[in-house]
C-alpha positions as CSV (number, residue, x, y, z in Angstrom):
1,X,21.9,18.1,5.6
2,X,25.5,16.9,6.0
3,X,26.1,15.3,2.5
4,X,26.1,16.2,-1.1
5,X,25.2,13.8,-3.9
6,X,26.1,14.9,-7.5
7,X,24.0,14.3,-10.6
8,X,20.3,14.5,-9.8
9,X,19.5,12.1,-12.7
10,X,21.7,9.5,-11.4
11,X,20.2,9.8,-7.9
12,X,16.7,9.4,-9.3
13,X,17.6,6.3,-11.3
14,X,19.6,4.6,-8.4
15,X,16.5,5.4,-6.2
16,X,14.1,4.0,-8.8
17,X,16.1,0.7,-9.1
18,X,16.3,0.3,-5.4
19,X,12.7,0.9,-4.9
20,X,11.3,-1.2,-7.6
21,X,13.6,-4.1,-6.7
22,X,12.6,-4.1,-3.1
23,X,9.4,-2.4,-2.0
24,X,7.6,-0.9,-5.0
25,X,5.4,-3.4,-6.9
26,X,4.1,-1.4,-9.8
27,X,6.8,0.5,-11.9
28,X,4.2,2.4,-13.8
29,X,3.1,4.6,-11.0
30,X,6.4,5.3,-9.2
31,X,7.4,8.4,-11.1
32,X,6.0,11.8,-10.1
33,X,7.4,15.4,-10.7
34,X,8.0,15.5,-7.0
35,X,10.5,12.6,-7.4
36,X,12.6,14.8,-9.6
37,X,12.4,17.7,-7.3
38,X,13.5,15.5,-4.3
39,X,16.4,14.0,-6.2
40,X,17.5,17.5,-7.3
41,X,17.3,18.8,-3.9
42,X,19.4,15.9,-2.5
43,X,22.0,16.2,-5.3
44,X,22.3,19.9,-4.7
45,X,22.6,19.6,-0.9
46,X,19.5,21.6,-0.4
47,X,16.7,21.1,2.0
48,X,14.5,18.2,0.9
49,X,11.5,18.7,3.2
50,X,9.3,20.7,0.7
51,X,9.9,18.2,-2.0
52,X,9.3,15.2,0.3
53,X,6.0,16.8,1.4
54,X,4.8,17.2,-2.1
55,X,5.7,13.6,-2.8
56,X,3.9,12.4,0.3
57,X,0.8,14.3,-0.8
58,X,0.9,12.7,-4.3
59,X,1.3,9.2,-2.9
60,X,-1.7,9.9,-0.5
61,X,-3.9,11.1,-3.3
62,X,-2.9,8.1,-5.3
63,X,-3.9,5.6,-2.6
64,X,-0.4,4.3,-1.9
65,X,-0.1,3.2,1.7
66,X,1.9,5.2,4.2
67,X,4.2,2.3,4.8
68,X,4.9,1.8,1.1
69,X,5.4,5.6,0.9
70,X,8.0,5.6,3.7
71,X,9.7,2.5,2.5
72,X,10.2,4.2,-1.0
73,X,11.8,7.3,0.7
74,X,14.1,4.9,2.6
75,X,15.2,3.4,-0.6
76,X,16.5,6.7,-1.8
77,X,18.8,7.2,1.2
78,X,20.0,3.5,0.8
79,X,20.6,4.1,-2.9
80,X,22.9,7.0,-2.3
81,X,24.5,5.8,0.8
82,X,23.1,8.7,3.0
83,X,21.6,8.7,6.5
84,X,17.8,9.1,6.6
85,X,16.9,12.7,7.3
86,X,14.2,12.8,10.0
87,X,12.8,16.2,9.0
88,X,12.4,14.9,5.4
89,X,10.7,11.8,6.7
90,X,8.3,13.9,8.8
91,X,7.5,16.1,6.0
92,X,6.7,13.0,3.7
93,X,4.2,11.8,6.4
94,X,2.6,15.1,6.8
95,X,2.1,15.4,3.0
96,X,0.7,11.9,2.8
97,X,-1.9,12.6,5.5
98,X,-3.0,15.7,3.6
99,X,-3.3,13.8,0.3
100,X,-5.2,10.9,1.8
101,X,-7.9,13.2,2.8
102,X,-8.1,15.4,-0.2
103,X,-11.6,15.9,-1.6
104,X,-12.0,13.3,-4.4
105,X,-9.1,11.1,-3.3
106,X,-11.0,9.3,-0.7
107,X,-14.1,9.0,-3.0
108,X,-12.1,7.5,-5.9
109,X,-9.3,5.7,-4.0
110,X,-10.1,5.1,-0.3
111,X,-13.0,3.4,1.4
112,X,-14.1,5.9,4.1
113,X,-15.3,3.2,6.6
114,X,-12.1,1.1,6.8
115,X,-9.4,3.6,5.5
116,X,-8.4,1.0,3.1
117,X,-8.2,1.5,-0.7
118,X,-11.5,0.9,-2.7
119,X,-12.1,-2.3,-4.7
120,X,-12.0,-0.1,-7.8
121,X,-8.5,1.1,-7.0
122,X,-7.5,-2.4,-6.3
123,X,-8.5,-3.4,-9.7
124,X,-6.2,-0.7,-11.1
125,X,-3.2,-2.0,-9.1
126,X,-4.1,-5.6,-10.3
127,X,-3.8,-4.3,-14.0
128,X,-0.4,-2.9,-13.1
129,X,0.7,-6.1,-11.4
130,X,-0.2,-8.0,-14.7
131,X,1.6,-5.5,-16.8
132,X,4.7,-5.6,-14.6
133,X,4.7,-9.4,-14.8
134,X,4.4,-9.4,-18.6
135,X,7.2,-7.0,-19.0
136,X,9.4,-9.4,-17.1
137,X,8.1,-12.3,-19.3
138,X,6.5,-14.0,-16.2
139,X,3.0,-15.1,-15.2
140,X,1.4,-12.7,-12.7
141,X,0.9,-15.6,-10.3
142,X,4.6,-16.0,-9.9
143,X,5.2,-12.3,-8.9
144,X,2.0,-11.3,-7.0
145,X,-0.7,-13.0,-4.8
146,X,-3.9,-11.9,-3.1
147,X,-4.3,-12.3,0.6
148,X,-8.0,-12.7,1.1
149,X,-9.5,-11.9,4.5
150,X,-13.1,-12.7,5.6
151,X,-14.3,-11.6,9.1
152,X,-18.0,-11.5,8.1
153,X,-20.5,-12.9,10.6
154,X,-24.4,-12.8,10.5
155,X,-26.5,-9.6,10.9
156,X,-24.4,-6.7,12.2
157,X,-25.9,-3.4,13.2
158,X,-24.7,-0.4,11.3
159,X,-22.8,1.2,14.3
160,X,-21.1,-2.2,14.9
161,X,-20.2,-2.6,11.2
162,X,-18.5,0.9,11.5
163,X,-16.3,-0.3,14.4
164,X,-15.4,-3.5,12.7
165,X,-14.5,-1.7,9.5
166,X,-12.3,0.7,11.3
167,X,-10.6,-1.9,13.5
168,X,-9.9,-4.3,10.6
169,X,-8.7,-1.5,8.4
170,X,-6.2,-0.5,11.1
171,X,-5.0,-4.0,11.4
172,X,-4.5,-4.7,7.6
173,X,-2.7,-1.4,7.2
174,X,-0.3,-2.6,9.9
175,X,0.0,-6.0,8.4
176,X,1.2,-4.9,5.0
177,X,3.5,-2.1,4.0
178,X,4.2,-3.5,0.6
179,X,0.9,-3.8,-1.2
180,X,-2.6,-2.2,-1.1
181,X,-5.2,-3.6,1.2
182,X,-8.8,-3.1,0.0
183,X,-12.2,-3.5,1.4
184,X,-14.2,-5.5,-1.2
185,X,-17.3,-6.4,0.5
186,X,-19.1,-6.6,3.8
187,X,-16.4,-7.9,6.1
188,X,-14.2,-9.1,3.2
189,X,-10.9,-7.7,2.2
190,X,-8.0,-8.4,-0.1
191,X,-4.4,-7.4,-0.2
192,X,-2.3,-7.4,-3.3
193,X,1.3,-8.5,-2.2
194,X,4.4,-9.7,-3.7
195,X,4.0,-13.5,-4.0
196,X,7.3,-14.1,-2.0
197,X,5.8,-12.3,1.1
198,X,2.2,-13.5,0.9
199,X,2.6,-16.1,3.7
200,X,4.3,-13.6,6.0
201,X,1.6,-11.0,5.4
202,X,-1.2,-13.5,5.9
203,X,0.2,-14.4,9.3
204,X,0.7,-10.7,10.2
205,X,-2.9,-10.0,9.1
206,X,-4.2,-12.7,11.4
207,X,-2.1,-11.5,14.3
208,X,-3.1,-7.8,13.9
209,X,-6.9,-8.6,13.6
210,X,-6.7,-10.7,16.7
211,X,-4.9,-7.9,18.5
212,X,-7.5,-5.3,17.3
213,X,-10.4,-7.6,18.3
214,X,-9.2,-7.8,21.8
215,X,-8.1,-4.1,22.1
216,X,-11.3,-2.7,20.5
217,X,-13.8,-5.3,21.9
218,X,-14.9,-6.5,18.5
219,X,-15.5,-10.2,19.3
220,X,-19.3,-10.1,18.7
221,X,-19.0,-8.5,15.3
222,X,-16.4,-10.5,13.4
223,X,-15.5,-14.0,12.7
224,X,-12.9,-15.5,15.1
225,X,-10.5,-16.7,14.0
226,X,-10.7,-14.6,10.7
227,X,-10.7,-16.7,7.6
228,X,-7.5,-15.8,5.7
229,X,-6.2,-17.5,2.6
230,X,-3.5,-16.9,-0.1
231,X,-4.8,-16.9,-3.7
232,X,-2.4,-17.3,-6.7
233,X,-3.3,-14.9,-9.3
234,X,-4.9,-16.5,-12.4
235,X,-3.5,-16.5,-15.9
236,X,-5.3,-13.4,-17.1
237,X,-6.3,-10.0,-15.7
238,X,-9.9,-10.6,-16.9
239,X,-9.9,-13.9,-14.8
240,X,-8.5,-11.9,-11.8
241,X,-11.3,-9.3,-11.9
242,X,-13.9,-12.2,-12.1
243,X,-12.1,-13.7,-9.1
244,X,-12.3,-10.3,-7.2
245,X,-16.0,-10.1,-7.8
246,X,-16.6,-13.7,-6.6
247,X,-14.5,-12.9,-3.5
248,X,-16.9,-10.0,-2.6
249,X,-19.5,-12.5,-1.7
């Protein structure tokens, strides 16, 4: 790498501030030992690929989306004014893919049919969103929103449901890189997003689902157009969890 950044601790803190202020919604789950290793390697002018792969694996296991994982790494380079290293970015993606399919990770975090995070994991992220808002002295509804997506139709055969889940899962991952998208019921999904980006992500979700419907020939197995709405988070986490149960149909 053609640059040297001094002081690993300062690199890490600049990175953290940049990420939390732009792409990372939940400050409590940002830090990992691989973050320190990556900051140290960058500060020392050493190869950062191994540390990036470790970080990618950790993010994949935790259920962080690949988009959010990549955006976080890009924040590191912006924070220190360095050009993005392609080999490091590739290593991050390799690690993420390995972490996302680790035994136990998909069971606890990821819905196997859609590839989205599980409803249980979304509850964890909801709790972090409320804690983050409280730390700022704000109502959670002013910082985060849920984008609710309903594509359910009448009876759908098992094999058709599998195709629908895979297609919609792909579409929702493409639509949002800033918050977890979860499968919460039969043909029902929710994305936890920054409130300021909810409208754009809802529109992107609509567009991506329509594209997937045409490309994968899913017209017979999902609602057209999809029913998509933006929901302001209620005053308390308990109310939000009840809301999530209601949305699951």
